[in-house]
N, C-alpha and C positions, 0 to 999 in steps of 0.2 A: 132696051125697050122690049125685045123679044122675051127676055127672062122675066121682066116685070109682068108682061101680059100673061105669060104662062102661070105665074104665081097667082095672079088675080083670078085666072080661069079655074084654078084649083080650089078657090074658095078662101084664099089667104086674106086676112084683114090686117093691114099694117097698123102698128101701134102708134099712138100719138107721141109727139116729142116728150111730153111730160111723163108718160108711162115709161119711155125708154130711159130717161134720166133717172127715174125712180128705181128701175131695175138695176141700173148701173151702180147706184149708191148701195143697193142691197148686196150685190155681188162683191163690190169693193170692200164693204164692211166685213163681209164673211172672210175674205182672203186676209185682210188686215188682222182680224181676230185670230185666225189660224197662225199667222206669222208671229203675232204678239205672244202666243203661248209657246210655240215650238222653238223659236230662236233663243229665248232666254233659257229654256230647258237644256239646250245644247251646250251652253257655256257655264252651267252651274257645277260646282264641285269638281273643277278640273285641277289635276295635279301637274305641277311643272315637271317636265321630263326632257333631259338633254340626251343627245345621241350617245354620249359616253355612259350615262346612267342606264340607258336602254340596253347597251351591249353588256354592261356589267351584270344587270339583272338577268338577261337572257343566258349568259354563260353560267350563272349560278343556278338558275331554275330549270333550264331546258332539259327535258328527259334524255335526249340523245347524248348531250354532253355528259350528264351524270353517268350514263351507262358506260361511255368510253373511259371516264375516270376510274370506274371500278375495274375495267379491263386492264388499265395501266397498273393499278395496284396489284392485281393478280399476277401480271407478268413480272413485276418487281419481286414478289414473293417467290416465284419459281426460279429467278436468276440467282442461283448460288451453286457452290461446288458440290454440295450434297445431292442436289437434283441432277447434276451432271454425272455423278457416279464416282467422284474421287474418294469420298469418305467410305469407311468400311460399313458393312451391314452386320448388325449384331442381333442375334435371335435367341430368345430364351424359349426353350421347348419343354413342356411338362405334360405328363400323362399319368393317369391312374387306371390300372388294369385290375379286373376282378374275374375270378373263375372258380367254378365248383366242378370237381372231377371225382367220379366214383371209380376207385382203383381195385383191380384184382391183378396185381403185377406179377410178371414172370421174373422180374429182377428182384432178387432177395433183399436188395438194399432199398427198394422203393417202399413207401408207406402205403399200406393197403387201407381200403375203406374210403370214406368221404374226405377229400382234400379241398379245403377252401384257401385260395391263394389271393393275396392282395399285394400289388406292387405300385409304388410311386416312383416314376422315372423322371429325371431332369437332365437337361442338356443346355449348355451355353455355347453357342457357335458364333465365331467371328470370322467373316470372310473379307479378304483384301483382294483388290484387283491390282496385281503388280504391273501388268502390261497388257494392253488390248489394242495396239496399233494406234495410239494417241486418240482413241475414240472419246475419252473423257474431256480432253482439251477441245476437241471439235464440238462436243455436246455443250460445253460452257460457252463457246463462241456463238453457237446457235441460240442459246437462251438469251445472250446479250442482244443478238439481232432481233429476236422475238420481242424483247422489251422495247427496243428502238422502234420496231414496226408498230407496236401497240401505241407508243407515244405519237408516231406519225399518223396513225389512223385517228387518234384522238384530236390531233391538230387539224386533220382534214375535216372532221365533223365540226370542230369549232369554227373553222373557216366557213363552212357551209352555213352554220348557224349565224355567225357574225354578218355574212353577206345578206342572208335573209332578213335579219333584224334591221340592218342599215337600209336596205331597199324598202322594207315594210315601213320603217320610220319615215323615210322620205316620201313614200307613197301616201301615207296618212297626211304628212305636211303638204304634199301636192294637192290632195283633195281639199284640204282646208283653204289653201290659197285659191283654188278654183271656186270654192264657196264664196270667198270674199269678193272675187271678180263678179260672180253672179249677183251677189247682194248689192254691189255697187251699180251693176247694170240695172237691177230692179229699182234701186233708188232713183236712178236717172229716169226710168220709165214712169215712176210714181210722180216725180217732179213735173214731167211733161204732161202727164195725165191731169194733174191738178191745174196746170197752166191752161190746158184746153178747156177744162170745166169752167175755169174763171172766164175765159174768152166767150164760152157759150152763154154764161150768165150775163155777159155784157153785150151779147148779140153779134159778136164778130166771128163766131164759129157755129157750125151746124152739128146736129146729132151724129152724123156720119163720122165726123172728126173725133167726137167723144168716144163713140163705140170702137173706133180704130185704136185709139190710145188705151182704152180699157182692155182691149184684146192683147195689146203688146204688154201691158202691165201684168195681166193675169198669166200670160205665157212666161214672162220672166219670173213671176212668183212660183209657178210650177217648177221651173228649172231649179230654183233655190231649194224647194222642198225635196226634189229628187236628189240633188247634190248632198243634202244633209244626210240622207240615207246612205249614200256612197261613203261619206266621211265616217259614219258610224261603222259601216262594214270594214273599212280600212283600219279603223282603230281596233276593232275586234280581232282582225287578223294579226295585228301587232301583239295584242294581249295573249293570243294563243302561243305565239313564239316566245313571249316572255313568261309564259305560264302564270299569268296574272288573272285576276277577276275579269271575266269577259266584258262586263259592263263598265269597266273603268275607263274614264276619259282623261285626256291630257291637254296641257298647254305646251306645245313643242317649242323649246327654247332655241334650238338650232334652226335657223331660217333656211328656206330653200334657196340657197345662193350657190352660184358656180364660180369657183376660183380658177382663173385661167392659168393653169400650170403647164409648162412645156417639158417634154421628156425626149431623151435621145434613145433611138431604137437600140443602139449598141449597148447602152447601159442597161436597158430593160432586158435585153437578151442575156447579158451576163448574170443579172440577178435571177432570171428565170432558171437558168441552168444550175445555179448553185443553191437556190432557195425555194424553188417551187415544191410545195408539199407533196403533190402527187408524184412528181418525178423522184423526189428523195425516197418516198415509200417504195417506188419501183426498183430503185438501186438496192435498197435493203432486201427486197424480195429476191432480186438476182443473186445477192450474196448468200441468201438462204439456200437457193438451189445449188450454188457452188459448194456450200458446206455439206449438202446432201450427197454430192458426188464424193467428197473426201470421206464421208462417213461410210459410204458403200465400199470404197477402196480399203478402208481400215479393216473390214471384215476378212480381207485376204491374209491379214497378219495373224500370228498365233496369239492366244490369250493365256496368260499365266495367272493362276489364282492361288492364294494362300488361305488355308482354313486352319484355325486354331480354336480350341475349345476344351470344355471339361464335361464329364458325364458323371452321373451318380444315381443310385437307386436305394430305396428302402423296401425290404421284402418282408412279408408275413405269411406264415403257413399255419392253418388250423387243421389238425388231423388227430387220429387216435394213435398215439405212440405207446410202445410197450415199455412199462415202467416198473421198477423194483418196488414191491409192496412193503418190504421190511421183514417179512416172514421167511422162514426157511422150511423147506420140505425135503424129506428123504426119498431118494429114488434108488431102486435096486439097480446096480450096475453090473452084477455078476455073482458067481458062487465060488466059494473056496474049494479048491480041488474038485470042482464040479459036484460038490455035495449040496443038494437042494436044501438041506437043513442048515447050511452055513452060508446064508446070503451075505453079499457085500453091499453096504449102503453108502450113498454119497449125498451129502447135504448141499443143496443149491438154494439160491435166493428165489423167492416166488415173484413172478412178474404178472402184470395185467395191462390190458389196453386202456389207456387213460387219455381223454381228449386234452390236448395241450396246444399252446400257441408258441411257435418258434419265430423269432425275428432275426433279421440280418441286414446288411447293407454292403454296397460296393461303390467305388468311385475311381475316377481315373482322368487322364488328360490326353489330348492328341494334337498333333500338328502335321498338316498335309499340304503338299504343293502339287498342283495339277496343271497340266498343259492341255489346251484344247486347240486343235488345228484341223480345219476342214480340208481334207484332201480332194474330195469330190462330192458334189451334191446335185448332179444333173445339170451343171452349168448355171445354176440359179444366181450365184454370186456375180458371175461375169455379166449375165443379163441385167441384173440390178444396177451394176455400174454403167452399162451402156445406156439403160433407160434414164439414169440420173444425168448422164452427160447430155442426152437429147433434151431433157427438161431444162438443163442449164442453158443450152443454146437457144431454146424457145424463149426463156426469160430475157436473154440478151437481145434477141430480135424484138421482143415486146417493149423493152426499154428504148431501143432505137425508134420503134414505131411511135411510142408515146412522145419522145423528144421531137420527132418531126411534126406530130400533130400539135404539140404545144407551140412550136415555132410558127406554124401556120395560124393558130389561134391568136398568138401574140401580135403577129403582123396585121392580121385582120382587125383586131381590137384597137391596135395603135392607129391604124388609118381611120377607123370609125370614130375614135376619140377626137382626132384632129378635125374630122368633118363636123362632129357635133359641137366642137368649140366654135367653129365658124357659124353654125346654125344658131347657137345661143346669141352671138353678137348680132346676127341678122334679125332674130326674133326681138331682141331688145330695141334695136333701131326701128323695126316695124311698129312696136308698141308705142314708142315715143311719138312717131309720126301719127299713128292712129289716135292717140290721146289728144294731140294738138288739133288734129282734123276734127275730132268730135267736139272740142271746145269751140272751134270756129264755126262748125256747122250748126251748133246750138244757137250761137249768136245770130247767124244768118236766118235760122228758122224763126227766132223771135222777132227779127226785123221783117219777116215776110218774104225774104229772098230765097228761101229753100222750102220745099214741100216736106210734109210729115213723112212721106214714103222715103224720100231721099235721106232724111235725117235718120230714119230707122235703119237704112242700109249702112250709113256711117257708124251708127251705134253697134250694129252686128259685127262690123269690121273691127271695131275696137274690142268687143268681147272676144272675137276669134283670135285677135292678136295677143290679148292678155293671156288667154288659155294656152296659146301656142308658145308663148315665152316660158311659162312654167313647165310645160311639157318638154321643151328643149333643154331646160336646166336639169330636169330629172333624167333625161336621156344622157346628158353629159356626165352627170354624177354616176349614173349606172356604168357607163363606159370606163370612167376613172376607177371605179371599184373593181371592175373586171381586170384592168391593168395591174392594179395593186395585188390582186389575188394571184394572178398568173406569175408575178414576180415574188410571191411568197411573203409579202409584208402586210397582209390584210389585218391580222390580229394586232400588230404593232401600230398600224395607222388607222385603226377602226374609228377613232373619235375625231379624226382630222376632217 
């Protein structure tokens, strides 16, 4: 009465029952029209998608998986004896030299004037490493470990991708199941709303009852619309992981069901130690550090190298060489009895400086053995070995730390999985009871033995129980996926 008197005092004019019913019809028609257009749009052009197909598509299209596959290919290419240094190195060296020299030589055998020299030099050099402290063998082992680590990293990324795809798939399926619960809840409210309108037309209900049921129906309709957006967003998230068209929609063929599987912790622990991807990668990393120590120690050994090869050159010299012209000239070389009237002549060939090109070549072979042994370099080799040993110890401690962390995670996940199994059973039982209670409450309401408010409470309990059941199933599946991943079997069991 106090609230009513305040409303009237404020100038409020209450609507007649006919106007209220008219507005109710208008609002209801609007919501029905919205749902009539939106719900069919949600179900058009949906492609069937199983969990196994989703995983297969994701592993094929996911960018992170493709990058890791290329890294594996690269490590495979590097894993060979040539990369390790076993095979010889063969080098072909060639050079072409040119020079112009203006000579005024003191050496009487040198060619005076402008000398233009051209040389083409060639060398074929083959170098073998006969011994280097087994560094080649160590390097080959390191390449094999790097390839194994690359595969392990790829498997780790694939596990992340598979887990994300499975959870995203079940998340989208969960949201669809929630949508069906809300649609069913909305249909129940619509049925009760129509029933109250019928009672109103027969005079056994008042406008207050109609407005109350209208509000319940519109509230449930709003929940349906909001849930449809959530379903779309969950499907888009799945499409991003699958690298598919973001607007693509699916009909999920794997239902959101929980298989009650029992595990023994001892079996799970054994599988984790032997098959956990992260732990296996850490073991490989530890072996790499051990190899680094061995490689540092190999530098203390002498290195014996063999070089064999051949050399050759083509030479060309352009200069003014003194050349016989073919003519003879007489030169006075003395006098008979020192009589100037009786000169003595000597005929010699006439010469002249003529530009000429002289060519030549040289070739040879060699074979050399060299020994390299570091006697002292400021203690760098010993410090390198000590640092490598420290890093190896750190790697071992990191492995032990990871193993302890995984054991803790496994035990916590194992307990959580067993708890969630029980919660699934409880949620299923609660839903069965809530569904039966709703059916009985509806009958009592129609018989007039239960108020509309109490029926709404029972209806909300049913909705909450249904949503709780699917949430419990999703949580149980999530814990099971965590268990499988910790034991290293996620990829093999992805579609189960």
